[in-house]
Wavefront OBJ file of the C-alpha trace (Angstrom):
o trace
v 257.778 152.478 85.062
v 260.220 154.423 83.335
v 262.445 152.578 80.393
v 265.970 153.677 79.122
v 264.767 153.074 75.387
v 269.028 155.349 74.325
v 270.327 152.601 71.624
v 269.773 150.773 69.719
v 269.834 146.623 68.585
v 272.677 144.913 67.829
v 273.876 141.788 66.187
v 275.061 139.078 67.375
v 278.423 140.145 66.116
v 278.283 143.297 68.092
v 276.670 145.527 64.689
v 274.161 147.722 64.474
v 270.427 146.875 63.185
v 270.250 149.225 60.593
v 266.428 149.944 58.766
v 266.365 150.371 54.734
v 268.134 153.025 54.275
v 270.952 152.314 56.601
v 270.862 153.955 59.180
v 271.473 152.125 62.491
v 268.028 151.648 64.187
v 266.707 152.865 67.478
v 264.739 151.048 70.368
v 262.590 154.504 69.478
v 262.357 153.908 65.792
v 261.232 149.806 66.287
v 258.386 150.789 68.746
v 257.297 153.786 67.790
v 256.582 151.733 64.121
v 255.762 148.687 65.781
v 253.472 150.338 66.793
v 251.906 152.258 64.298
v 252.275 148.797 62.096
v 249.417 147.174 59.754
v 249.397 143.896 60.810
v 246.622 140.852 58.958
v 245.200 139.547 62.212
v 244.494 143.335 63.481
v 241.953 144.019 59.609
v 238.905 145.604 62.501
v 241.583 147.398 64.681
v 238.401 150.561 65.189
v 239.910 154.243 65.789
v 240.365 154.087 69.185
v 242.016 151.890 69.721
v 244.907 153.071 66.812
v 244.647 156.180 68.253
v 245.683 154.801 71.282
v 248.754 153.584 69.837
v 249.172 156.563 67.654
v 249.557 158.665 70.749
v 251.834 155.875 71.740
v 254.333 156.080 69.590
v 254.143 160.061 69.261
v 255.380 159.818 73.140
v 257.637 156.848 72.556
v 259.083 159.338 69.182
v 259.028 162.701 71.449
v 261.180 161.264 74.186
v 264.371 161.806 74.902
v 266.278 158.420 76.473
v 263.503 157.575 79.078
v 259.790 156.891 78.420
v 256.898 155.930 81.579
v 255.328 152.728 80.548
v 252.134 151.142 81.621
v 251.901 147.954 82.242
v 249.173 147.381 79.793
v 251.246 149.329 77.469
v 254.033 147.563 77.978
v 251.413 144.941 76.688
v 251.046 146.404 73.772
v 254.272 147.260 73.200
v 255.736 143.999 73.415
v 253.224 142.138 71.346
v 253.525 144.483 68.625
v 257.008 144.057 68.489
v 257.165 140.589 68.312
v 254.800 141.175 65.162
v 256.586 143.465 63.309
v 260.350 142.579 63.869
v 262.874 139.296 63.817
v 264.034 137.386 66.683
v 266.595 139.225 67.865
v 265.445 142.837 67.628
v 262.024 141.875 69.626
v 264.142 139.999 71.996
v 266.139 142.763 73.213
v 263.500 145.032 72.877
v 261.405 142.574 75.173
v 265.000 142.098 77.598
v 264.976 146.460 77.675
v 260.747 146.393 78.959
v 261.595 143.750 81.037
v 264.211 145.911 83.172
v 267.284 143.937 81.444
v 270.440 145.266 80.932
v 271.074 147.695 78.105
v 271.390 144.494 75.777
v 275.068 144.238 75.073
v 276.978 141.831 72.020
v 276.811 138.172 72.720
v 280.634 136.725 73.422
v 281.520 133.356 72.409
v 282.493 131.393 76.020
v 285.865 129.286 75.685
l 1 2 3 4 5 6 7 8 9 10 11 12 13 14 15 16 17 18 19 20 21 22 23 24 25 26 27 28 29 30 31 32 33 34 35 36 37 38 39 40 41 42 43 44 45 46 47 48 49 50 51 52 53 54 55 56 57 58 59 60 61 62 63 64 65 66 67 68 69 70 71 72 73 74 75 76 77 78 79 80 81 82 83 84 85 86 87 88 89 90 91 92 93 94 95 96 97 98 99 100 101 102 103 104 105 106 107 108 109 110
């Protein structure tokens, strides 16, 4: 599945989420960092799985605005993003991976 990964998540107020340096986070940054993370429930991850995650993170990082992901890769990314990031970031990545339109800030209904 081709996934457009341009842009990045926003807060409820429409402001971009920022990294530890104060820079706006991109979807590429989020996915690559989730894939490269180290998680408490994965203490015995084997080398083959680590290599698979590294190669996928590189492919995402080196892509322009679109990356082609298999169904298995989408499941992996969704699982790891859920472990690594807060709910609003996770939800927007999941929407993106499930083919939803690019995230937009929520607006109050009157």
